[in-house]
C-alpha positions in Angstrom: -29.4 -80.8 -36.4 -28.6 -84.4 -37.9 -31.2 -86.6 -39.1 -30.7 -90.5 -40.0 -34.1 -91.1 -42.4 -34.4 -95.0 -42.8 -38.0 -94.3 -43.9 -39.1 -94.9 -47.4 -42.0 -93.5 -50.2 -43.4 -90.8 -48.9 -44.3 -90.0 -45.1 -40.8 -90.1 -43.6 -39.0 -88.5 -46.4 -41.3 -85.8 -46.6 -40.6 -85.2 -42.7 -37.1 -85.1 -43.4 -37.7 -82.6 -46.5 -39.5 -80.5 -43.9 -36.8 -80.8 -41.3 -34.1 -79.6 -44.3 -36.3 -76.4 -44.5 -35.6 -75.7 -41.1 -31.9 -76.4 -41.5 -31.2 -80.2 -40.6 -28.3 -82.1 -42.5 -30.3 -85.5 -43.4 -28.7 -88.7 -44.5 -30.7 -91.5 -46.0 -30.1 -95.1 -44.8 -31.2 -97.3 -47.8 -31.0 -101.2 -48.2 -28.8 -102.0 -51.5 -30.5 -105.3 -51.7 -33.7 -103.8 -52.3 -32.6 -101.0 -54.6 -33.0 -98.3 -52.0 -35.9 -96.1 -51.4 -38.9 -97.4 -53.2 -39.9 -93.9 -54.9 -36.4 -94.1 -57.0 -38.5 -96.4 -59.5 -41.8 -94.9 -59.2 -42.9 -93.1 -62.5 -42.8 -90.8 -64.0 -38.9 -91.0 -64.4 -36.6 -88.0 -65.2 -34.1 -88.0 -67.9 -31.8 -89.6 -65.5 -34.1 -92.7 -64.8 -35.0 -91.8 -61.2 -38.5 -91.6 -60.1 -39.5 -87.4 -60.1 -41.0 -87.6 -56.7 -37.9 -89.4 -55.3 -35.7 -86.6 -56.9 -38.0 -83.5 -55.5 -38.3 -85.1 -52.0 -35.1 -86.3 -51.7 -33.1 -83.7 -53.0 -29.8 -82.4 -51.0 -29.9 -85.6 -49.1 -26.6 -87.9 -48.5 -27.2 -91.7 -49.2 -25.6 -94.1 -47.2 -26.1 -97.7 -48.3 -26.4 -100.3 -45.4 -27.7 -103.8 -45.2 -29.0 -103.8 -41.5 -29.4 -107.7 -41.6 -25.7 -107.8 -41.3 -24.0 -107.0 -38.1 -21.4 -104.6 -40.0 -24.5 -102.6 -41.3 -26.1 -102.3 -38.0 -22.3 -101.4 -36.5 -22.1 -98.3 -39.1 -25.8 -97.4 -38.1 -24.7 -97.3 -34.5 -21.9 -95.4 -34.8 -24.1 -93.0 -36.9 -26.7 -92.5 -34.4 -24.1 -91.5 -31.9 -23.6 -88.2 -33.7 -27.1 -87.8 -34.6 -30.0 -86.2 -33.3 -32.9 -87.4 -34.7 -33.9 -91.3 -36.5 -36.9 -91.5 -38.6 -38.2 -94.9 -39.7 -41.7 -95.9 -41.2 -41.4 -99.7 -40.8 -44.1 -102.2 -39.4 -43.9 -102.1 -35.5 -41.5 -105.0 -34.5 -39.9 -105.2 -38.1 -36.9 -103.0 -37.3 -36.3 -105.0 -34.1 -36.5 -108.1 -36.1 -33.6 -106.7 -38.1 -31.5 -106.3 -35.2 -32.0 -102.5 -35.0 -34.4 -102.4 -31.3 -35.5 -98.5 -31.0 -35.8 -99.6 -27.5 -32.4 -100.5 -27.4 -31.0 -97.8 -29.3 -33.0 -95.4 -26.8 -30.5 -97.0 -24.2 -27.2 -96.9 -25.9 -27.9 -93.2 -27.4 -30.4 -91.6 -24.8 -30.3 -88.1 -26.5 -31.6 -89.8 -29.7 -34.7 -88.6 -30.8 -36.4 -91.4 -32.4 -39.4 -91.2 -34.8 -41.5 -94.2 -35.9 -44.0 -93.8 -38.3 -46.4 -96.3 -39.0 -50.2 -96.5 -40.5 -51.8 -97.9 -36.8 -49.4 -97.1 -34.3 -46.7 -99.3 -32.3 -49.6 -101.0 -30.1 -53.0 -101.6 -30.9 -55.3 -104.2 -32.3 -54.1 -103.3 -36.2 -50.6 -102.5 -35.4 -49.4 -105.4 -37.7 -51.1 -104.7 -40.4 -50.0 -103.1 -43.9 -51.8 -99.9 -45.2 -51.6 -97.1 -47.4 -53.0 -93.6 -47.5 -56.3 -94.4 -48.9 -57.0 -96.9 -46.5 -56.0 -94.7 -43.3 -58.2 -91.8 -44.6 -61.1 -94.3 -45.0 -60.6 -95.8 -41.3 -60.6 -92.4 -40.1 -63.8 -91.7 -41.4 -62.3 -88.8 -43.7 -63.5 -90.7 -47.0 -67.2 -90.9 -45.9 -67.1 -87.1 -46.1 -66.6 -86.9 -49.6 -69.3 -88.8 -51.0 -69.7 -88.8 -54.8 -73.2 -88.5 -56.6 -73.2 -92.2 -57.3 -72.9 -92.6 -53.7 -69.0 -94.0 -53.6 -66.3 -91.9 -51.7 -64.2 -89.7 -53.7 -60.3 -90.8 -53.9 -58.6 -88.1 -52.7 -56.0 -86.4 -55.1 -53.6 -85.8 -52.4 -51.9 -88.0 -50.1 -54.0 -86.8 -46.7 -52.7 -89.1 -44.3 -49.2 -89.2 -45.7 -48.1 -85.7 -46.1 -50.5 -84.0 -43.2 -51.1 -86.8 -40.6 -47.5 -88.4 -41.4 -44.9 -85.8 -42.3 -46.0 -82.6 -41.1 -47.1 -84.3 -37.6 -43.7 -85.9 -37.2 -41.7 -83.2 -38.1 -43.4 -81.0 -35.5 -43.6 -83.6 -32.9 -39.6 -84.3 -33.6 -39.0 -80.3 -33.2 -41.1 -80.8 -29.8 -38.8 -83.3 -28.6 -35.7 -81.4 -29.5 -37.0 -78.8 -27.7 -37.9 -80.8 -24.7 -34.1 -82.3 -24.8 -32.5 -79.3 -24.7 -33.7 -78.7 -21.0 -33.9 -82.4 -20.3 -31.0 -83.8 -21.9 -33.0 -86.8 -22.9 -34.3 -88.0 -26.3 -37.7 -89.6 -26.9 -39.2 -92.6 -29.2 -42.0 -91.2 -31.0 -44.9 -93.2 -31.6 -46.7 -91.4 -34.8 -49.7 -93.2 -36.3 -50.9 -91.9 -39.7 -54.5 -92.9 -38.9 -54.3 -91.2 -35.6 -52.8 -87.9 -37.3 -56.1 -88.0 -39.9 -58.2 -87.8 -37.0 -58.0 -84.0 -36.5 -59.5 -83.3 -39.8 -62.8 -84.9 -38.2 -63.3 -83.1 -35.1 -65.5 -80.6 -36.8 -67.6 -83.2 -38.6 -67.7 -85.5 -35.4 -68.9 -82.5 -33.3 -71.7 -82.2 -36.3 -72.3 -86.0 -36.0 -72.5 -85.9 -32.1 -75.8 -83.5 -32.4 -77.5 -84.9 -35.4 -77.2 -88.6 -33.6 -76.5 -90.5 -36.6 -78.7 -88.4 -39.0 -75.7 -86.9 -40.4 -75.5 -87.3 -44.5 -71.8 -86.7 -46.3 -71.6 -83.9 -48.4 -74.2 -81.9 -46.4 -72.2 -80.2 -44.0 -71.6 -76.5 -44.0 -68.1 -76.9 -45.3 -68.5 -79.7 -47.9 -70.5 -78.2 -50.3 -73.9 -77.9 -48.1 -73.7 -74.3 -48.6 -74.2 -72.6 -52.2 -71.6 -70.0 -51.2 -68.8 -72.6 -50.2 -68.6 -74.4 -53.6 -66.8 -74.7 -56.7 -68.5 -73.5 -59.9 -67.7 -74.2 -63.6 -66.9 -71.0 -65.6 -67.4 -70.2 -69.2 -63.9 -71.6 -70.0 -64.3 -74.9 -68.4 -62.4 -74.3 -65.5 -63.3 -73.4 -62.0 -63.4 -71.0 -59.3 -63.5 -71.6 -55.6 -66.3 -69.5 -53.7 -65.7 -69.7 -50.1 -68.0 -66.6 -49.0 -68.9 -68.1 -45.8 -68.8 -65.3 -43.6 -71.9 -62.8 -43.5 -69.9 -59.8 -45.2 -68.1 -62.0 -47.7 -71.6 -63.4 -49.0 -73.3 -60.0 -48.9 -70.3 -58.7 -51.1 -70.9 -61.7 -53.5 -74.8 -60.9 -53.5 -73.9 -57.2 -54.3 -72.6 -58.3 -57.6 -74.9 -61.2 -58.1 -77.5 -60.7 -60.6 -80.4 -59.9 -58.5 -78.4 -60.7 -55.3 -79.5 -64.2 -55.6 -77.1 -66.7 -54.1 -78.7 -70.0 -54.6 -76.8 -72.8 -56.1 -78.6 -72.4 -59.5 -78.3 -69.0 -59.8 -74.8 -69.1 -59.2 -73.7 -71.8 -61.4 -75.7 -69.9 -64.4 -73.8 -66.5 -63.5 -70.2 -68.1 -63.2 -70.9 -70.0 -66.2 -71.3 -66.7 -68.3 -67.6 -65.6 -67.9 -63.9 -67.3 -67.7 -62.4 -68.3 -64.6 -59.5 -65.6 -64.3 -62.2 -62.7 -64.5 -64.2 -63.8 -62.1 -60.8 -64.4 -59.9 -60.1 -60.8 -60.3 -63.5 -59.4 -59.9 -64.4 -61.3 -56.9 -61.6 -61.7 -54.9 -62.7 -59.3 -52.4 -65.7 -62.0 -51.7 -63.4 -65.0 -51.1 -63.6 -66.1 -54.8 -60.1 -67.5 -55.9 -59.3 -69.6 -59.2 -58.9 -73.5 -58.9 -55.4 -73.6 -60.5 -53.5 -77.0 -61.7 -50.3 -77.9 -60.6 -48.6 -76.3 -63.4 -50.3 -73.3 -62.9 -49.4 -73.3 -59.3 -45.5 -73.3 -60.4 -46.2 -70.0 -62.2 -48.2 -68.3 -59.9 -47.0 -65.0 -58.8 -48.1 -65.6 -55.2 -45.9 -68.5 -54.8 -42.9 -67.0 -56.5 -43.2 -63.8 -54.7 -43.1 -65.6 -51.4 -40.3 -67.9 -52.6 -42.4 -70.6 -52.0 -41.6 -72.1 -55.5 -38.3 -71.7 -57.4 -36.6 -72.6 -60.8 -38.0 -72.7 -64.3 -39.2 -75.2 -66.5 -38.3 -78.8 -65.4 -36.4 -77.6 -62.6 -39.4 -75.6 -60.8 -39.4 -76.9 -57.5 -41.7 -76.1 -54.3 -40.0 -75.2 -51.2 -40.7 -75.9 -47.1 -43.3 -73.5 -45.9 -40.3 -71.6 -43.6 -38.7 -68.9 -44.5 -35.8 -69.5 -47.0 -33.7 -69.3 -49.1 -33.9 -73.2 -49.7 -31.2 -73.9 -52.1 -31.2 -77.6 -51.1 -34.6 -78.2 -53.3 -33.0 -78.1 -56.5 -29.7 -79.8 -55.4 -29.4 -83.3 -57.0 -31.0 -86.1 -55.2 -28.2 -88.8 -54.2 -27.4 -91.7 -56.3 -27.8 -95.3 -53.8 -25.2 -95.4 -51.5 -23.4 -92.2 -53.1 -21.9 -91.1 -49.5 -21.3 -94.2 -47.7 -17.4 -94.4 -48.3 -17.3 -90.9 -47.1 -19.3 -92.2 -44.1 -17.3 -95.0 -43.5 -14.1 -92.5 -43.5 -15.5 -90.2 -41.0 -16.6 -92.5 -38.5 -13.2 -94.6 -38.7 -14.2 -97.4 -40.5 -11.8 -99.0 -42.9 -13.4 -98.7 -46.7 -13.9 -102.4 -47.4 -15.7 -102.8 -43.7 -19.1 -103.4 -45.5 -17.4 -105.4 -48.1 -15.9 -107.9 -45.6 -18.2 -110.9 -45.1 -19.5 -111.3 -41.7 -19.1 -114.6 -39.7 -21.8 -116.9 -40.5 
């Protein structure tokens, strides 16, 4: 599978990362005038001065620098589309078409091409033209309201829920489904992937509760939001935390069998867990659905992820791999310099080496 990725930042490139885990060859199309993908400059930076996020997410890609505002840049892109299976873009609706690369026209010229258009609010609807980022998408989709802090303000998620789950993962499975359909129909597709739409499935249980509560529901009171003492995080003697997820009766009974007096109230559990360090409880109560709350450095060293090949490499070269069978050597490959493969692409497509350097007529 050959993928052209015109996207920037996190959702689109991470979708490409997932597809590379399934064997795709990915070529990033980057704008030389803007310095390429904005993640290149986002700190923290590695020893080479390139953003660490960019290096991890774009390892093993090719980079072709094209100015799509210029006819010759669009000409090269069109030639690349002719030999590709998938094109990913994350411009706001209409922006790509105004640059002279209309997805609808691409579908006509390249009927087998699967185009995935990732946007905050979708290709149609009243918010289609608005800008946005992850925090806004999860706020609009109701997910932020479920994480109210003690002071009543929503907690800012520490991970990019909309970008990763609603954007990258949704795009990856919809692209895969479109390629499967193409195998029998011979036709590609244009996929409208709204990150806000993709967040809504996270709200399905809460929405079902809300329908029953008739507006009386309070954030943080649900059974999976901390409303149950046996489904919470507790601080341990070493200041670290365990996640207690003894939701089913048999796990709650196993926890009660070990707890002093069998008391599973929140106060009693808090006192109990404060008497020993985190790893003691994780070892003693794993059978009751108690796990340690790890920080990222601990995750990179954990034997589970090492044994399953989900983390490879050591030290500054440690990398997470896509959650599909490996090995995935691309994750430890270098990320491409901006435009590093432009000359190679021009040659393979039959364009002269100076094709992009020749000024287009005014």
